TIMAR-995681 format. One record per residue (C-alpha): y negated, x negated, z negated. Coordinates in steps of 0.05 Angstrom, whole numbers, plus 32768, in hexadecimal, padded with zeros to 4 digits. Layout:
# TIMAR-995681
YXZ
...
This chain:
# TIMAR-995681
7F327CFE7EA7
7F607D3F7EA5
7F3C7D837EB5
7F297DAB7E7D
7F4B7DEF7E6C
7F0E7E147E87
7F107DEF7ECD
7F5D7DFA7ED1
7F547E457EC1
7F1C7E4E7EF2
7F407E257F27
7F7C7E547F26
7F4C7E8E7F34
7F297E697F6C
7F6F7E547F86
7F8F7E9C7F88
7F527EB37FA8
7F567E827FE1
7FA17E957FEC
7F917EDE7FF1
7F5B7ED08020
7F8C7EA4804B
7FC27ED98048
7F8F7F0E8062
7F757EE2809C
7FC07ED580B8
7FD37F1A80A7
800F7F05807E
80277F198031
7FF77EF18001
80337EE77FD5
804C7EAC800B
800C7E867FFE
80067E977FB6
804B7E757FA8
803E7E3A7FD1
7FFA7E327FAE
801D7E307F6A
80537E007F82
801C7DD27FA1
7FF37DD67F62
80307DD07F32
806A7DA47F44
80537D887F82
80117D6C7F68
801B7D747F1E
7FD47D927F18
7FEA7DD27EF8
801A7DD07EBA
80187E197E9E
80417E0B7E62
800F7DD87E3F
7FD57DFE7E59
7FE57E447E3C
80177E307E04
80387E637DDE
80097E9B7DFF
802B7E8E7E41
80677EBE7E41
803A7EEE7E17
800A7EF07E4D
803F7EF57E85
805E7F307E5C
80197F567E5A
800C7F4A7EA4
80567F667EB9
80427FA27E8A
80067FAE7EB2
80257FA67EF1
80607FD37EE0
8033800B7EC5
8005800B7F06
804180077F32
805F80437F0B
801A80697F14
803280727F5C
8072808E7F52
806880D87F60
80A481047F65
808581357F9C
807480FC7FCA
80B880DE7FC0
80DB811E7FD4
80AF811F8016
80CD80E38034
811180F88044
815A80F0802E
815580A48040
812380918009
814A80BB7FD7
818D80997FE9
816D80557FE6
815880567FA0
819B80667F7D
81CE804A7FB4
81A380127FCD
81937FF87F89
81DB7FFC7F73
81F87FDB7FAC
81C67FA37FAC
81CD7F9B7F60
82177F947F61
821C7F677F9C
81E57F397F83
82067F367F3F
824A7F247F61
822E7EED7F8E
82007ED17F56
823C7EC77F2B
82707EB07F5B
82447E817F83
82157E637F51
82467E6D7F15
82127E967EEA
822C7EBB7EAC
82357F027EB6
81F97F177E90
81CA7EE97EB0
81ED7EFF7EF9
81E47F447EE4
819A7F3E7ED4
818B7F1A7F17
81B07F557F35
81827F827F1A
81447F5B7F2D
815D7F537F72
81537F9B7F85
81047F977F80
80DE7F957FBF
80987FB27FAF
805D7FC77FD8
80377F887FD0
80667F638001
807C7FA2802C
80367FBD8036
801C7F7B805D
805B7F728085
80597FB8809E
80157FAB80B6
80277F7280DE
80687F9180F8
80527FD88103
80987FF78108
80A280438119
807C807180E3
80BD808A80CD
80D7804080BC
80988032809C
8097806B806E
80DF805B805A
80CD800F8047
808B8021802A
80A580577FFD
80DF80307FEC
80B37FF37FD6
808E80237FAC
80C780467F86
80F080097F82
80BB7FE37F58
80C080087F18
8105801B7F1F
811D7FD37F2F
80F27FC17EF1
81117FF57EC7
81597FE27EDC
81477F977EC9
812C7FB07E88
816A7FD77E77
81987F9E7E8B
816E7F707E5F
81727F9E7E22
81BC7FA27E2B
81C17F547E2B
81947F507DEB
81B87F887DC8
81FE7F6D7DD6
81E67F2D7DB6
81CF7F4D7D7A
82107F467D49
82577F517D51
82637F987D49
82617FC57D86
82447FFF7D60
820A7FD07D4B
81FD7FB77D95
82007FFB7DB1
81CF80117D7E
819B7FDF7D8F
81A57FF17DD8
819C803C7DCE
8162802D7D9F
813E80067DD5
8148803F7E0A
813180737DD8
80F180507DC4
80E480417E0D
80E980897E26
80CB80AE7DEB
8090807E7DDF
8083807B7E26
808780C37E39
805F80D17DF7
802980A07E08
802880BA7E52
801B80FD7E40
7FE580E87E09
7FC080BF7E3B
7FC880F67E72
7FAA812C7E45
7F7480FA7E32
7F5E80F47E77
7F67813B7E8E
7F3C81577E58
7F09811F7E5D
7F0E81077E15
7EFB80C37E33
7EBD80BA7E59
7EC680A87EA2
7EB080607E99
7EE980567E65
7F2380737E8C
7F3B80327EAD
7F2E80097E6F
7F4880397E3F
7F8880477E66
7F967FFF7E6D
7F877FEC7E28
7FB0802C7E0E
7FEC80127E35
7FE77FCF7E1D
7FE57FE37DD4
802180147DE4
80467FD97E00
803F7FB17DC7
80537FE87D94
80957FF77DBC
80A47FAB7DB9
809A7FAF7D6B
80CB7FEB7D66
80FE7FD47D98
81057F8C7DAD
80ED7F867DFA
80E97FD17E02
809E7FCC7E1A
80A87FC97E62
80D280097E62
809E802C7E3E
8067801E7E68
808E802E7EA7
80A180737E86
8058807C7E74
803F806E7EBD
8071809D7EDC
806480D37EA8
801580D17EB9
802180CD7F01
8045810F7F00
801581357ED3
7FEB81697EF1
7FA281657EFA
7F9E811E7EDC
7F6880F37EFC
7F8C80B27F07
7F7180A07F49
7F3780757F29
7F7080537F06
7F9680447F43
7F5880267F68
7F4A7FFB7F27
7F8E7FDC7F39
7F6C7FBD7F7A
7F437F8D7F51
7F757F857F17
7FB17F777F42
7F8F7F437F70
7F777F1C7F32
7FB47F277F09
7FED7F1E7F38
7FCB7EE67F63
7FC27EB97F1F
80097ECE7F07
802B7EB97F48
800A7E767F49
80187E6B7EFF
80627E807F03
806F7E577F47
804B7E177F23
80857E1A7EEF
80BC7E137F24
80DD7DD37F24
80F87DB37F63
81377D977F37
81487DDE7F22
814C7DF47F6C
81727DBB7F82
81A17DCA7F49
81B07E0D7F68
81D07DE87FA7
81F67E0A7FDB
82027E497FB3
81B87E5A7FB9
81C27E5D8007
81FF7E8D7FFB
81D57EBA7FCF
819E7EBC8000
81D07ECF803A
81F57F038014
81B67F237FFB
81947F258043
81D57F2F806D
82067F598043
81E57F7C8008
81A47F97802E
81CC7FB2806E
82027FD08042
81CF7FF28017
81AD800F8056
81E880278079
82028047803E
81BF8067802C
81BD80848074
81F780AA8071
81DE80F18085
819F80DD809E
818980DC80EA
8177809280ED
8198806F8129
81BF802B8126
817E8007813B
815180268108
8188801380D4
818A7FCD80E7
81407FC280E5
813C7FE3809E
817C7FB3808F
81507F788099
81117F888072
81197F828029
80E67F4B800D
80DD7F417FC2
809E7F3F7F9E
80707F377F61
809E7F607F2E
80D97F3A7F3E
80B87EF67F32
80937F097EF1
80D07F307ED4
80FD7EF87EE4
80CF7EC37EBE
80C67EEE7E86
81127F017E78
81267EB97E86
80F67EA07E4D
81157ED87E21
815D7ECB7E32
81547E807E29
81397E8C7DE2
81777EB77DD7
81A77E7B7DE7
81B37E8B7E32
81A97E437E4C
81BA7E587E92
81827E877E94
81537E547EA9
81797E577EEE
81587E9D7EF7
81157E8C7F09
811E7E5A7F3F
81567E897F5C
81287EC37F5D
80EC7E9C7F7D
81187E7F7FB4
81337EC67FC1
80E37EDE7FC5
80D17EA27FEF
810C7EA88020
81057EF18025
80BA7EF78033
80BB7EBC8062
80F17ECA808B
80E57F138092
80A07F0E80A1
80AB7EDC80D8
80E27F0680F6
80D57F5080EA
80A77F578125
80D37F3C815C
810E7F60813E
80E67FA38141
80D97F9A818A
811C7F83819A
81387FC08178
80FF7FE98199
80EB80088159
80A57FED8159
8064801A8162
8041801381A6
7FFB7FFB81A6
7FD18015816C
7FAC80488192
7FA58079815B
7F64808A8130
7F56808480EA
7F1B80B480DE
7EF080A880A3
7EDA80F0808E
7F0281328088
7EC1815C8098
7EBF819480CB
7EAA816880FD
7EE3813480F1
7F15816C80E9
7F0681868134
7F0781438150
7F488133812E
7F6681728146
7F4F81648190
7F70811D818B
7FAE8136816C
7FBB816B81A7
7FBA812D81D7
7FF1810C81A8
7FC080D6818C
7FD080C18147
7F9E80D68119
7F9280CC80CB
7F5380EA80A6
7F3B80C98064
7F0B80EB8039
7EFA80E97FE8
7EE081327FF1
7F1B815D7FDA
7F03819D7FFB
7EFF817A803C
7F46815D8034
7F6381A08021
7F4281BD8061
7F608184808C
7FA7818F8071
7F9B81DC8082
7F9081C480C6
7FCD81A580C8
7FAC815F80CA
7FC9811F80AE
7F94810A8073
7F8F80D3803A
7F6780EE7FF9
7F4180B27FE5
7F1D80717FF4
7F3A80518034
7F2B800D8022
7F4880107FDC
7F867FEA7FC8
7FA880327FB9
7F9880408007
7FB68000801F
7FF4800E7FFC
7FF9805A8007
7FD1806E8048
800380658087
7FE0803F80BC
8018804280EB
7FFF804A8134
7FB680498119
7F8C80128139
7F458030813B
7F12804A810A
7EE380868116
7EA8808A80DE
7E9880D080E1
7E8080D6809B
7E3C80E78076
7E4880B38040
7E2180718059
7E378043801F
7E818056802E
7E7880558076
7E5B800A8074
7E947FF38044
7EC980148073
7EA57FF780B2
7EAB7FB18097
7EF17FB88079
7F127FD080B9
7EE97FA180E9
7F137F6F80C7
7F4F7F9580C8
7F507FBA8112
7F217F858132
7EE27F8B8159
7EE17FC0818E
7F0C7FEF8161
7EDC8005812D
7EA6803F8144
7E71805A8118
7E3D80908123
7DF280828126
7DCE808080E1
7D9680AF80FE
7D64808780D7
7D4C80538109
7D09805480F2
7D18803B80AD
7CFC7FF48096
7D217FB880AC
7D3B7FA68068
7D5E7FEC8066
7D837FE380A7
7DCC7FDA80AC
7DE57F9480B1
7DF57F7B80F9
7E3B7F7580F5
7E3C7FC480E3
7E027FD28116
7E327FBB8150
7E637FF2813F
7E2C80238148
7E2280588184
7E61807F8183
7E5B80C281AC
7E1B80A681CB
7DF680928191
7DF680D7816A
7DF180DC8120
7E1E810180EE
7DE7812D80DE
7DDD81498123
7E258152812E
7E2E817C80F1
7DF281A48103
7E1281B18145
7E5381BE812B
7E3181F080F6
7E0F82128137
7E5182238156
7E5D81E68182
7EA681D68185
7ED2819F81A2
7EF481AC81E5
7F1C818C8215
7F0F818C8261
7F3681748298
7F12815A82D6
7F278164831F
7F0C81638364
7EFB81A9835C
7ED8819D8318
7EB381578311
7E8D813982D8
7E4D815682F7
7E63819C82F6
7E7A819582AD
7E32817E8299
7E1581B282BF
7E4581E682A0
7E2781D7825A
7DE181C4826F
7DEA81828261
7DEF81948216
7E3C817E8209
7E44813D81E5
7E7C81148202
7EAB80F981CC
7EE880DC81EB
7F0180D18231
7F4B80C88249
7F4E80A68288
7F8380AE82C4
7FB1807F829D
7FAD80A6825B
7F8780738234
7F5780928206
7F11807881F5
7EDC809181C6
7E98809481EE
7E64806181D2
7E1D805281EB
7E39800D8202
7E6E802E8233
7E5F8039827C
7E74807E8282
7E8E809682CC
7EC480C782C0
7EED80D482FB
7F1D810B8312
7F5F811182E8
7F3A80F682B0
7F368123826C
7EFA812E8245
7EF7814081FC
7EAD815881ED
7E86817F81BB
7E6D81B981E6
7E3B81F981D2
7E5E823881BB
7E5C82508203
7E3C82378240
7DF5823F8242
7DF5825F8287
7E238292826D
7DF782A58233
7DBD82AD8268
7DE682DA8292
7DFA83038255
7DBB830B8237
7D9F83208280
7DD883558282
7DC58370823F
7D7B8375824F
7D8E839C8292
7DB883CF826B
7D8883DB8239
7D5283E88272
7D8484148296
């Protein structure tokens, strides 16, 4: 008996969740396992056949999913952030995209004998990388911060730009197929561009104003924006054929660059939405692949893959790097990293279906070709990027830096002390005033929830391998502890005492979190904040033969709280209750000390009394 439709739909969700979990366990991009899962469930076992399952709704659902993905991706495209990442990123978008598009188009036409329109569409799709595949790769490779930033921001920017180029190429193909008169074809093309840019800009402005002026209640921000975007997408397609993707991309970019528009919650909403939507979409698309269509590509497929990875990408990097300070090793590393992601897969499936309806029979080659590019680039580059980074000496050393949950006054003083010893530090907080103060103190800081999907894409973890929980928000502390215990591993997550040891057992923190407690000698955040408010400051002390640890303690009348120790081999460790502390000479202590030594205060008070008596 064949499984019911409900069973198949539920199984897609469960299977996609398993693939995401497996990718998380082995620290590899989830796209590999999702593609493998779709191929196993579809052409290999014959268990999932999307066409009869969804019927005529298949490609409308795919087009809506692509619209959501492009809209969410374009919401991250902020002009001021792009400008802050150097000339290389600015060059890679126009120069790199153009070079890749031209070379991919030529090789697809000559090696696979694809017609020029289909080859040009493949060239446009081939420029897309995307943060969904770049970010997991960077976590495992850990290149230098400069290289990580270039790759991460290229992936963020190239997603909507690449999709926009693919939409424009597709619109050109469609418009040129309408009638035999040049003016008529040009009119259709210009109409699609006009509708896309005009409706996208107006819709983005309207939605931004509604959010900024609180015309929607908070609980409708996410659902309202998503529903409005889908309505705008459908309206745009009705007015101009296939202009909807261009419209939602422009809408997202417009909203992202409006002032005082609260889109952070919408971006966080992407976490759950993207995991569900992208995972299911990859499995469904991969299940439609036929081994016969891949075999028909022949040796031409190998030529296309080789040219893309060994010619197009290096040429894009070296041309874009003209006038920058990148050395040859850094350029070589960047030349090897360009995995393709979800936008390439979804856009290729959508446009291939549309072109086939228009009579382009060779368009059926587009989907297996793009999927093989995705599989090859993600697999090969994920397995070889780390050894290559080490060979070229562009990999970061051990992750000894600290991510500090909290940007309050206590955390800022600790961050400044660590930064003076060249220890990588990143603070994170959801309180804007704390974030503002941290930036004024010249500290790296992330404004938002560090366990969100937005943080995994935008928060630079390069050089960070430890978590310090120095925050008064107990719920957030627990979530971050669980999250980064799996990310950084045991022994790299430290949290303060709750300061509520007398509470009932049912209110006690879970055992997994409890094992991380004891930071700074089992002191609570409330006590640290109280001491800082009374004038305590973070100070660095060098031990020597003339000034021992005992002398240090006596100087502050045993009231100093030891925070970190740096041993003779320059290894820095947070002080915990589990540490057997025996500081030696040549060690450096980072401590929270009183405003001035108690003995000095007593001497000053005695002196003042003597002067008053005299």
